[in-house]
C-alpha positions in Angstrom: -29.5 -3.7 7.7 -29.7 -7.5 8.2 -30.2 -8.1 4.2 -26.9 -5.9 4.1 -25.0 -8.0 6.0 -26.3 -10.8 5.2 -25.5 -9.8 1.3 -22.0 -9.6 3.0 -22.2 -13.0 4.2 -22.7 -13.6 0.8 -20.0 -11.8 -1.4 -17.7 -13.5 1.7 -18.4 -17.1 0.9 -19.9 -17.1 -2.3 -17.9 -14.8 -4.4 -14.6 -16.7 -4.4 -15.5 -20.1 -6.0 -16.6 -17.7 -9.3 -13.0 -15.6 -9.4 -11.8 -14.6 -12.5 -8.1 -15.8 -13.1 -5.4 -13.1 -12.2 -3.6 -11.8 -15.0 0.1 -12.2 -15.5 2.6 -9.7 -14.8 2.4 -7.4 -18.6 5.6 -5.1 -19.6 5.7 -2.1 -17.0 5.3 1.2 -18.7 5.9 4.9 -17.6 2.6 7.0 -17.3 2.9 9.5 -20.0 2.3 12.5 -17.2 5.0 11.8 -15.7 8.5 13.3 -16.8 11.5 10.8 -15.9 15.0 12.6 -14.6 17.8 10.6 -15.1 20.0 12.8 -12.9 17.5 12.3 -10.0 17.5 8.2 -10.8 21.9 8.7 -10.3 21.0 10.8 -7.6 19.0 8.8 -5.7 21.3 5.6 -6.7 23.6 7.3 -4.8 21.5 7.5 -1.5 20.5 3.9 -1.7 24.3 2.8 -2.3 25.3 5.0 1.0 22.7 4.1 2.9 23.8 0.2 1.9 20.4 -0.7 0.2 22.2 -1.3 -3.2 22.9 -5.0 -2.8 20.7 -7.7 -3.8 19.6 -9.4 -0.9 18.2 -13.2 0.4 15.2 -13.2 0.7 12.2 -16.6 1.0 11.5 -15.0 -2.8 15.2 -15.7 -3.8 17.4 -12.6 -4.6 15.9 -9.4 -4.9 17.1 -5.6 -5.2 15.4 -2.5 -3.0 12.8 -1.4 -5.5 12.6 2.9 -5.2 10.6 5.6 -7.2 10.3 9.4 -5.8 8.1 11.4 -7.8 8.8 15.7 -7.5 5.8 17.2 -6.8 7.4 20.9 -6.9 6.9 22.1 -10.7 4.1 22.2 -12.8 4.6 18.6 -13.9 5.8 15.4 -11.9 9.3 14.2 -12.2 9.8 10.8 -11.8 13.2 9.1 -10.6 14.1 5.8 -9.2 16.1 2.5 -8.4 14.8 -0.4 -9.9 11.4 1.1 -9.6 10.0 -1.8 -11.9 11.0 -4.4 -10.4 8.3 -6.8 -8.4 8.6 -7.4 -4.8 6.9 -8.4 -2.0 4.8 -5.6 -0.5 3.8 -6.7 3.1 0.5 -5.1 3.9 1.6 -1.7 1.3 -1.0 -4.0 -0.3 -3.6 -3.0 2.0 -4.2 0.6 0.3 -5.1 -1.3 -3.1 -8.1 -3.7 -1.1 -9.1 0.3 0.6 -9.5 1.2 -3.1 -11.7 -1.0 -4.3 -14.1 -1.1 -0.9 -14.1 3.0 -1.1 -15.0 2.7 -4.8 -18.0 0.5 -4.2 -18.9 2.5 -1.7 -19.1 5.2 -3.4 -20.8 3.5 -6.1 -23.7 2.8 -3.4 -23.6 -0.9 -3.4 -23.1 -0.2 0.3 -22.2 2.6 3.1 -19.3 3.4 5.1 -22.0 2.3 8.4 -22.8 -0.8 7.1 -22.5 -3.6 9.9 -20.4 -6.4 9.1 -19.7 -10.0 10.7 -16.4 -11.1 11.4 -16.6 -15.0 10.1 -13.8 -17.8 10.9 -10.7 -17.8 9.4 -10.7 -14.0 9.0 -9.7 -12.9 13.3 -6.2 -14.5 12.4 -4.4 -11.4 14.5 -3.1 -12.2 18.0 -1.0 -9.1 18.9 -1.8 -5.8 17.5 0.6 -4.5 14.7 0.8 -0.7 16.9 1.5 -2.3 20.3 -0.1 0.9 21.5 -3.2 1.1 19.8 -6.0 0.5 22.1 -8.4 -0.9 20.1 -9.3 -4.9 20.6 -8.2 -7.4 18.5 -11.4 -8.4 16.0 -13.0 -11.5 17.4 -15.2 -14.2 14.9 -18.4 -13.0 15.4 -17.8 -9.2 16.1 -19.9 -7.2 14.6 -18.4 -4.0 13.0 -19.2 -1.1 10.2 -17.0 -1.5 7.5 -15.5 2.4 8.2 -14.0 0.7 11.4 -12.6 -2.3 9.3 -11.2 0.2 6.7 -9.3 2.5 9.8 -7.9 -0.6 11.8 -6.4 -1.9 8.2 -4.8 1.4 7.3 -3.6 3.0 10.3 -2.7 -0.1 12.5 -2.5 -2.1 9.2 -4.6 -4.7 10.9 -4.6 -7.9 8.8 -8.2 -9.6 10.5 -9.6 -6.2 9.1 -7.7 -6.3 5.8 -9.2 -10.3 5.6 -12.6 -9.3 5.9 -12.5 -6.4 3.3 -10.9 -8.4 0.8 -13.6 -10.6 1.1 -16.3 -7.4 0.8 -14.5 -6.2 -2.4 -13.8 -9.2 -3.6 -10.2 -10.0 -5.2 -11.3 -10.3 -8.7 -13.3 -6.7 -8.2 -9.8 -5.1 -7.0 -7.8 -6.6 -9.7 -10.5 -5.3 -12.4 -10.0 -1.9 -11.4 -5.7 -2.3 -10.7 -5.9 -3.3 -14.0 -8.1 -0.1 -15.3 -4.9 1.7 -14.4 -2.7 -0.8 -16.1 -1.3 -1.9 -13.2 -0.7 -5.7 -14.3 1.5 -7.9 -12.0 0.4 -5.9 -8.7 -2.4 -7.7 -8.6 -4.0 -8.9 -4.4 -4.1 -12.7 -4.5 -3.9 -13.1 -1.0 -5.7 -12.7 2.7 -3.3 -12.6 5.0 -3.8 -15.8 6.3 -2.5 -19.8 6.4 -3.3 -21.2 3.0 -4.8 -23.6 4.4 -7.7 -21.3 5.4 -7.7 -19.7 1.9 -10.7 -20.0 -0.4 -10.3 -22.6 -2.7 -9.6 -20.6 -5.9 -6.6 -19.1 -4.0 -4.9 -21.8 -2.3 -2.6 -22.5 -4.7 -2.0 -19.1 -6.4 0.8 -17.3 -6.7 1.8 -14.7 -4.0 1.0 -11.1 -4.4 3.3 -8.7 -5.9 3.7 -5.3 -6.5 6.6 -2.2 -7.5 7.9 0.7 -6.6 6.3 2.2 -10.0 2.5 1.4 -9.5 2.8 2.2 -5.8 4.0 5.7 -6.7 1.0 5.8 -9.8 -1.3 5.2 -6.9 -0.1 7.6 -4.4 0.2 10.6 -7.5 -3.9 9.1 -8.9 -4.9 10.2 -4.6 -2.8 13.4 -4.8 -4.4 14.9 -7.6 -7.4 12.9 -6.7 -8.4 10.9 -9.4 -8.0 7.6 -8.0 -11.1 6.9 -9.0 -12.9 9.8 -8.1 -12.6 12.6 -5.9 -14.2 11.2 -2.6 -12.4 8.1 -3.0 -8.9 10.1 -3.1 -9.8 12.4 -0.2 -11.2 9.2 1.5 -7.8 7.5 1.6 -5.9 10.5 2.1 -7.7 10.9 5.3 -7.3 7.3 6.5 -3.1 7.7 5.0 -2.6 10.8 7.1 -4.0 9.1 10.5 -0.9 6.6 10.0 -0.1 4.5 13.2 3.4 3.7 12.2 5.9 6.4 12.5 9.0 4.4 11.8 10.6 3.6 8.4 10.7 6.9 6.3 8.9 8.8 8.8 11.7 9.4 11.3 13.9 10.5 8.8 11.5 13.3 8.2 11.5 17.2 9.5 9.3 17.3 12.6 6.3 19.8 11.0 6.1 17.6 8.0 2.2 15.7 7.3 3.3 12.1 5.4 0.2 9.9 3.7 1.5 6.6 3.9 1.2 3.5 4.3 3.9 1.1 6.6 4.3 -2.8 5.2 6.7 -5.3 7.1 6.8 -9.2 7.1 9.8 -11.8 7.7 12.4 -10.3 4.8 10.6 -7.3 4.0 10.0 -3.9 5.0 8.6 -1.4 2.9 6.7 2.1 3.2 4.9 4.2 0.6 3.7 8.2 0.4 3.0 11.5 0.0 5.5 13.8 1.5 4.3 18.0 2.2 6.2 20.1 3.8 5.8 24.2 3.4 6.1 24.2 -0.9 8.5 20.6 -0.9 5.6 17.9 -1.9 7.2 14.6 -3.6 6.0 10.9 -3.2 8.4 8.1 -2.2 7.5 4.5 -2.8 10.3 2.0 -1.3 10.3 -1.4 -0.8 13.4 -3.4 0.7 13.8 -6.9 0.7 15.6 -5.9 4.5 14.0 -7.5 7.8 12.5 -4.5 9.6 15.7 -4.4 12.7 18.4 -3.8 10.2 16.2 -1.9 7.2 14.6 0.7 9.6 17.8 2.6 10.4 18.1 2.9 6.8 15.0 3.4 5.5 15.1 6.5 8.2 18.7 7.9 6.7 16.8 7.4 2.7 14.3 9.7 4.0 16.6 12.2 5.8 18.6 12.0 1.8 15.5 12.1 -0.5 14.2 14.9 1.6 17.0 17.4 1.4 17.8 16.8 -2.4 14.0 17.5 -3.6 14.3 20.4 -1.5 17.8 21.5 -3.2 16.3 20.1 -6.9 14.0 23.1 -5.8 16.2 25.9 -4.7 16.5 25.2 -1.1 12.5 26.1 -0.7 10.7 24.7 2.5 
C-alpha cells in the first residue's frame, strides 16, 4: 500500500511536466445514433424565450448564450433537440464528471483501486467552505489520507474542489483528454484544476480555460444511460455517484417529487449549469443546460425551464408518466 501511495505522489508531481498539449476545438458533430428533431428544438427555443434565457449575456469571457441540449429517451431511438447546443461555454464544476470518468476507467483497468489511499498534497486543498453547507464531511486538509472512493464521492456529490484537484492529478489531464478525444469531444478538454494559476503545474499555467458544450455533455450522459461510457462498470459507478448529488437547486427544483435525476451541477461567477438524466415512470430524457448567468437570477429560471421541458417530453409521448 505504501508503494501505491508513493506512485500516486509521482503521478501528481511529475506527470504534469510531460503533459500532452490540448487539441484546439474542432467542428462539433452530432453522433449518428441521435435523431435530430427541429420541431423539438423550436419548442425548446420557445421555452428558453419564455423563461428569459434567450438573450446574449455579458460574462468575463465576453458575450455568451445559453447552450441547451435535450435528448428524448422514451422511444426506440434517442431524439435530440436544443438551443445553441454546439456552443462552447465555461462548465464550472460540471467538468468534474469528465475527471471521474477517467479515474473510474483507470480503476477498471487495474491501475489502482477504489480503496487506494491518497495523501492530499499542497496546493490541492483549496476549499475554505463546503459547497453544500449542510454536508457534515470536513474540508480536506493538506496531509489528510483518504481513499480514491472518498475523493470521487466528495467531488461529485458535494462538488468539492479540493477533491477534484487531487483526482485531476491522479487521472492526469493528458489521459483524461485522450479519452475525451476517443469519443470525439474535441474542445471540451480538461485544462485547469480548481485553483489559482499561481499554483498550477508549470505545463498548465498559461493554458486556456476549460470549456464544453451542451451536446458533448448530453452525449456523455447518453453513454452512461446506455452503459457505454468506457464500459458498463464505469457507467454504473458514475451513474450511482450522480444519483447521490446533494445539490437539489437548479433543474432539480422543477421536477416532480418522485423523479430520479442523475446529474452534475456547476456554478461560478457568471455561469450556472446542470446536466443529467431524468427518469420518471416511462418519461426518460437527458437535459444538458449551461447558462451564462449568475446563480441567484439563474436558479428560478432553470426551475421554470425544467418544469416546461418535463411537460414537453410528456406531451411528445402522449402524456405518459
